[in-house]
Backbone bond lengths (Angstrom), bond angles and torsions (degrees), N, CA, C in turn:
res aa  C-N    CA-C-N  psi(-1)  N-CA   C-N-CA  omega(-1)  CA-C   N-CA-C  phi
1 M - - - 1.436 - - 1.521 109.03 -
2 Q 1.334 117.16 129.58 1.456 121.44 -178.32 1.524 110.02 -83.20
3 S 1.323 114.13 145.83 1.465 117.19 177.92 1.521 109.60 -87.03
4 N 1.280 114.99 145.88 1.458 122.92 178.58 1.530 107.33 -79.08
5 P 1.343 118.93 128.25 1.466 120.33 179.93 1.531 112.70 -56.94
6 L 1.332 117.02 -30.18 1.467 119.60 178.76 1.526 112.05 -65.69
7 Q 1.345 116.55 -30.98 1.466 119.81 179.05 1.523 110.90 -63.87
8 T 1.307 117.20 -30.16 1.454 121.08 177.51 1.526 110.31 -85.24
9 F 1.313 117.26 -41.87 1.461 122.01 -175.29 1.524 112.83 -65.42
10 I 1.330 118.20 -46.24 1.466 121.08 -173.97 1.527 111.82 -62.02
11 P 1.346 120.67 -49.33 1.467 118.29 178.28 1.534 112.05 -62.14
12 L 1.330 118.41 -38.32 1.453 121.51 179.03 1.534 109.95 -64.40
13 F 1.326 117.22 -42.71 1.458 122.32 177.99 1.534 110.05 -60.33
14 L 1.336 117.34 -44.28 1.464 120.78 -179.31 1.528 111.20 -64.33
15 I 1.323 117.32 -40.18 1.467 121.08 178.49 1.525 109.71 -62.31
16 L 1.325 116.84 -46.67 1.462 120.45 179.56 1.527 111.36 -63.90
17 L 1.316 117.03 -39.84 1.455 121.19 178.80 1.525 110.99 -63.08
18 L 1.331 116.79 -46.50 1.466 120.89 179.40 1.519 110.98 -64.19
19 A 1.319 117.73 -40.35 1.460 121.30 -179.97 1.525 110.51 -64.48
20 S 1.334 117.77 -42.63 1.462 120.03 -179.86 1.520 110.72 -68.82
21 T 1.323 118.31 -34.59 1.461 121.81 177.61 1.523 110.47 -65.48
22 A 1.332 116.96 -42.62 1.461 121.05 -179.74 1.524 110.38 -63.04
23 Q 1.337 117.17 -41.27 1.450 120.30 179.62 1.523 110.92 -66.36
24 A 1.294 117.38 -36.48 1.459 121.71 -177.54 1.525 111.90 -70.25
25 T 1.321 117.97 -13.62 1.457 120.42 -176.47 1.523 112.72 -99.87
26 T 1.315 117.61 8.72 1.457 120.60 176.38 1.517 108.38 -113.35
27 L 1.337 115.77 123.98 1.461 122.53 -179.46 1.520 108.82 -120.51
28 S 1.314 115.57 160.21 1.450 120.64 175.10 1.516 108.41 -139.60
29 G 1.325 116.91 139.77 1.456 120.16 178.92 1.512 111.39 -179.83
30 R 1.324 114.75 179.08 1.465 122.04 -178.20 1.527 109.87 -91.04
31 V 1.327 116.21 136.67 1.470 121.34 174.94 1.526 106.71 -74.35
32 V 1.342 116.11 114.37 1.464 121.23 -176.44 1.531 112.88 -105.99
33 K 1.337 116.61 -12.81 1.462 119.59 178.99 1.518 109.87 -156.18
34 V 1.325 115.33 141.89 1.463 122.12 171.34 1.524 105.55 -115.27
35 T 1.322 115.68 107.12 1.466 121.56 -177.54 1.521 110.07 -72.76
36 D 1.333 115.35 -46.64 1.459 123.12 175.23 1.522 106.64 -158.41
37 G 1.315 116.86 -171.19 1.462 119.88 -174.23 1.508 114.94 -56.63
38 D 1.333 117.88 -35.58 1.466 119.86 -175.10 1.530 114.13 -117.12
39 T 1.331 116.98 17.00 1.465 120.41 177.73 1.526 109.51 -136.76
40 I 1.326 115.42 126.16 1.457 121.00 -179.44 1.527 109.10 -131.02
41 Q 1.324 115.38 169.86 1.459 120.97 171.09 1.512 108.13 -122.37
42 V 1.325 114.63 133.30 1.454 121.93 -178.21 1.520 108.03 -119.57
43 L 1.336 116.43 129.24 1.454 121.36 178.96 1.525 108.79 -81.56
44 V 1.333 115.63 113.27 1.465 122.94 -178.47 1.520 107.68 -124.48
45 S 1.313 116.49 118.59 1.475 121.65 179.66 1.533 111.52 50.64
46 G 1.326 116.32 44.04 1.453 121.00 176.49 1.515 115.99 79.92
47 K 1.334 117.84 1.51 1.470 121.46 -179.56 1.527 110.11 -121.74
48 A 1.332 116.45 133.16 1.469 120.65 177.50 1.522 108.79 -78.41
49 E 1.315 115.95 118.16 1.469 122.48 178.57 1.524 108.59 -99.86
50 K 1.350 116.40 128.51 1.466 120.33 176.17 1.519 108.37 -79.30
51 I 1.341 115.29 128.21 1.462 121.79 -177.42 1.520 108.86 -122.87
52 R 1.324 116.47 125.05 1.473 123.32 173.65 1.519 106.07 -101.33
53 L 1.327 117.15 124.04 1.460 120.83 -177.12 1.523 110.44 -68.02
54 A 1.313 116.44 124.52 1.466 123.20 -175.22 1.522 111.68 -74.61
55 G 1.331 115.14 144.67 1.460 121.95 169.70 1.511 115.84 79.16
56 I 1.339 116.86 -1.33 1.463 120.04 -179.20 1.519 109.84 -132.13
57 D 1.338 115.63 165.50 1.457 121.29 176.24 1.524 107.76 -145.97
58 C 1.333 116.25 119.09 1.464 122.10 178.20 1.520 109.78 -92.54
59 P 1.327 116.72 161.29 1.466 119.80 177.89 1.524 111.68 -56.23
60 E 1.331 115.59 144.22 1.463 122.85 178.62 1.524 110.70 -75.12
61 K 1.339 115.54 158.71 1.463 119.88 174.54 1.521 108.02 -56.81
62 K 1.310 117.17 143.17 1.465 125.32 -176.30 1.526 112.50 73.93
63 Q 1.319 118.12 -1.26 1.462 122.10 176.42 1.531 107.44 -96.60
64 P 1.337 118.32 145.06 1.461 119.51 176.71 1.533 111.25 -51.86
65 F 1.321 115.07 139.66 1.463 124.98 177.46 1.528 114.25 75.87
66 S 1.331 118.22 2.98 1.462 120.65 177.06 1.528 110.94 -62.10
67 Q 1.321 116.28 -49.23 1.467 119.57 -179.39 1.528 111.43 -65.15
68 A 1.321 116.71 -37.67 1.465 119.90 178.62 1.527 110.62 -64.65
69 A 1.334 117.01 -40.07 1.467 120.63 178.37 1.523 110.42 -65.17
70 T 1.335 116.82 -42.14 1.460 120.70 178.68 1.529 110.21 -63.59
71 R 1.333 117.11 -44.90 1.476 120.66 178.19 1.524 111.42 -60.46
72 H 1.334 116.30 -38.76 1.461 119.45 -178.98 1.536 110.39 -67.98
73 T 1.315 116.70 -40.13 1.463 120.15 176.60 1.527 109.73 -62.96
74 L 1.331 117.17 -42.49 1.468 121.13 176.26 1.524 110.70 -57.84
75 K 1.320 116.10 -47.80 1.464 121.19 -178.46 1.532 111.38 -59.54
76 L 1.334 116.17 -41.85 1.459 120.10 -176.44 1.528 113.37 -77.63
77 A 1.354 117.61 -34.05 1.462 118.47 -165.90 1.526 116.96 -124.88
78 A 1.320 119.38 -19.31 1.471 120.26 -172.53 1.521 111.60 -55.55
79 Q 1.332 114.55 130.46 1.461 124.58 176.62 1.528 114.61 64.54
80 K 1.316 117.19 11.04 1.473 120.39 177.96 1.525 109.98 -92.68
81 I 1.331 114.67 151.90 1.462 120.94 174.01 1.525 106.49 -82.63
82 V 1.335 116.25 122.16 1.464 121.54 -176.90 1.524 110.25 -121.25
83 T 1.320 114.25 160.48 1.460 121.70 172.75 1.519 106.79 -107.89
84 V 1.318 116.22 130.32 1.463 122.98 -174.58 1.524 108.37 -114.80
85 Q 1.330 116.50 116.56 1.466 120.51 176.02 1.529 107.94 -101.36
86 V 1.326 114.87 100.61 1.459 121.94 -174.39 1.527 110.21 -74.96
87 E 1.333 115.71 131.52 1.464 121.79 177.00 1.524 111.62 -100.35
88 T 1.340 116.12 -39.10 1.466 120.53 -177.85 1.523 108.70 -165.89
89 T 1.305 116.33 -176.93 1.467 122.76 172.83 1.524 106.81 -120.61
90 D 1.341 116.31 134.22 1.468 118.50 -178.15 1.523 111.21 -87.77
91 R 1.317 115.95 179.34 1.468 121.43 -175.36 1.525 112.53 -67.63
92 Y 1.329 117.44 -13.45 1.461 121.43 177.67 1.533 112.01 -95.70
93 G 1.331 116.59 3.72 1.453 120.92 179.19 1.516 114.81 84.59
94 R 1.338 116.17 5.68 1.465 119.30 178.27 1.518 109.55 -82.94
95 K 1.322 116.18 145.66 1.457 120.30 172.37 1.521 106.88 -78.24
96 V 1.318 117.28 130.67 1.457 122.52 178.08 1.520 105.97 -98.56
97 A 1.343 116.65 122.90 1.457 118.77 -168.18 1.522 112.80 -153.15
98 E 1.315 113.62 161.78 1.462 120.27 166.16 1.518 105.48 -95.24
99 V 1.327 116.05 132.55 1.456 121.84 -175.62 1.524 108.41 -113.37
100 F 1.337 114.59 128.69 1.462 120.33 -179.62 1.516 110.29 -107.90
101 L 1.323 115.07 129.77 1.454 122.76 179.35 1.534 109.85 -75.60
102 P 1.340 118.00 165.18 1.466 120.46 -177.01 1.533 114.09 -54.88
103 E 1.330 116.61 -32.38 1.477 120.14 -179.02 1.531 111.80 -80.91
104 G 1.337 116.87 -3.70 1.461 121.22 176.69 1.515 115.86 101.50
105 Q 1.346 118.47 -9.40 1.467 119.58 -179.82 1.525 109.62 -75.30
106 S 1.321 114.89 151.67 1.457 122.19 175.30 1.522 108.55 -80.81
107 L 1.336 117.06 121.94 1.466 121.50 175.86 1.529 109.71 -59.24
108 N 1.328 116.56 -41.61 1.461 121.88 -179.18 1.531 109.58 -55.87
109 R 1.316 115.85 -51.22 1.467 121.08 -176.89 1.529 112.19 -69.02
110 E 1.330 116.68 -35.46 1.467 120.05 179.31 1.525 110.67 -63.59
111 L 1.330 117.43 -36.59 1.464 120.27 178.24 1.531 111.17 -65.59
112 V 1.324 116.84 -39.83 1.466 120.22 177.84 1.533 109.57 -69.71
113 R 1.322 116.78 -45.12 1.475 121.67 -179.76 1.529 111.17 -58.32
114 S 1.335 116.71 -37.17 1.466 121.86 -178.51 1.528 113.02 -80.67
115 G 1.328 116.15 -9.48 1.460 119.71 178.48 1.517 114.11 87.13
116 Y 1.331 117.27 23.53 1.464 119.81 178.96 1.518 113.29 -111.29
117 A 1.324 117.17 10.92 1.465 120.98 178.14 1.524 109.52 -154.15
118 W 1.312 114.31 152.82 1.456 122.79 172.45 1.525 109.00 -94.48
119 W 1.300 115.43 154.78 1.465 120.98 166.62 1.527 105.23 -72.55
120 F 1.329 117.63 124.27 1.468 122.36 -177.04 1.524 107.95 -90.58
121 R 1.334 115.40 80.21 1.467 123.08 -173.40 1.527 113.35 -56.63
122 K 1.326 116.96 -30.07 1.465 120.72 -178.73 1.529 110.91 -62.31
123 Y 1.334 116.54 -30.58 1.460 120.65 -175.62 1.519 113.76 -117.29
124 S 1.318 118.43 3.68 1.462 120.93 -178.75 1.523 110.36 -142.54
125 T 1.307 115.06 134.96 1.470 120.05 175.59 1.527 110.83 -105.65
126 D 1.321 117.25 9.00 1.462 122.22 -176.71 1.534 110.16 -74.32
127 Q 1.305 115.42 98.52 1.473 121.62 -177.47 1.527 112.63 -60.31
128 S 1.328 117.00 -27.53 1.470 119.16 -178.05 1.530 111.03 -65.35
129 I 1.338 117.83 -29.09 1.471 119.84 175.65 1.532 108.73 -69.21
130 G 1.330 116.56 -38.10 1.461 120.64 175.55 1.523 111.98 -61.52
131 E 1.323 116.10 -37.42 1.472 119.67 177.60 1.531 110.77 -65.48
132 L 1.340 116.50 -39.90 1.470 119.94 177.07 1.527 110.33 -62.93
133 E 1.341 116.65 -40.52 1.465 120.30 177.83 1.530 110.19 -62.90
134 N 1.323 117.28 -44.65 1.471 120.55 179.73 1.522 111.52 -61.19
135 E 1.333 116.77 -39.15 1.472 120.66 178.18 1.530 110.58 -64.67
136 A 1.336 116.77 -44.00 1.468 120.73 179.45 1.530 110.46 -64.01
137 R 1.330 116.58 -40.93 1.477 120.82 177.33 1.525 110.36 -59.94
138 A 1.328 115.33 -50.38 1.471 120.14 -177.12 1.527 111.37 -60.89
139 A 1.323 116.74 -36.06 1.464 121.31 -179.62 1.530 112.57 -85.92
140 R 1.345 116.06 -3.99 1.469 122.77 -179.24 1.529 111.51 54.43
141 R 1.352 114.36 47.67 1.458 120.79 177.36 1.525 109.84 -90.37
142 G 1.341 114.91 146.77 1.458 120.61 174.73 1.514 112.62 57.93
143 L 1.328 116.04 -129.64 1.461 121.28 -176.58 1.522 112.96 -66.27
144 W 1.315 116.92 -13.65 1.475 119.89 -178.16 1.522 112.90 -76.81
145 V 1.354 117.90 0.66 1.466 118.84 170.23 1.526 110.01 -71.71
146 D 1.326 116.08 -23.90 1.465 121.73 176.43 1.530 107.45 -71.24
147 P 1.332 118.69 126.83 1.472 119.79 -178.29 1.531 113.75 -64.81
148 Q 1.340 117.24 -25.85 1.460 120.23 179.49 1.528 110.90 -140.16
149 P 1.328 116.52 68.69 1.468 118.27 179.92 1.527 110.49 -66.88
150 I 1.325 115.36 147.89 1.463 120.81 -179.90 1.521 108.54 -101.21
151 A 1.321 116.00 123.61 1.454 121.02 179.36 1.526 109.84 -62.03
152 P 1.331 118.17 144.46 1.472 120.89 -177.57 1.524 113.94 -56.72
153 W 1.325 117.96 -36.27 1.469 119.20 -179.78 1.530 110.62 -67.94
154 E 1.335 117.19 -31.48 1.467 120.76 175.09 1.533 109.87 -71.17
155 W 1.320 116.12 -42.37 1.465 122.46 178.02 1.534 110.09 -57.88
156 R 1.349 116.52 -46.98 1.468 120.83 -179.58 1.526 110.74 -63.43
157 R 1.338 117.09 -41.68 1.461 120.84 -179.96 1.526 110.03 -62.63
158 T 1.328 117.64 -42.85 1.465 121.93 179.34 1.523 110.33 -62.24
159 K 1.336 116.69 -43.42 1.463 121.05 -178.84 1.532 110.83 -66.50
160 R 1.339 117.49 -38.64 1.471 120.64 177.32 1.525 110.76 -63.70
161 N 1.330 116.58 -41.49 1.462 120.95 -177.99 1.529 112.06 -70.46
162 E 1.334 116.86 -26.53 1.473 121.19 178.68 1.523 110.75 -73.81
163 G 1.353 116.46 -31.17 1.471 120.66 -173.86 1.436 112.60 -91.48
């Protein structure tokens, strides 16, 4: 029985398409701005790209520990060359990504490990981020010194309902 050339071509085409898509979703550049704990700007090919850190959520502005989270992100990433693995684009046009620091650590995970971010369960199924959050809670690092910290998504919901 002869094989159909399309049977060979289609899987090869799909592999090449997936490989090119994966390559197109990795960026590299210098962190030129830290908007808040979980949003940065990375200069890529002369253009500042807004990056929302995937899988985590830092305290909102005017929320306790917001400034501390922003300062920690500045300390870890400001002016460093980072690798950005883009997962998607959000409704605000920001690239949602995992960001890797020059030494190879994930900025996203470092913020959770340090206690300046929650695991954003609504948008991430990565249990290992939840484990980092549990460790930070148990050690009372960062925002976990507060006996009853309010998650940013709860804070936003409360603010929407007030207005």
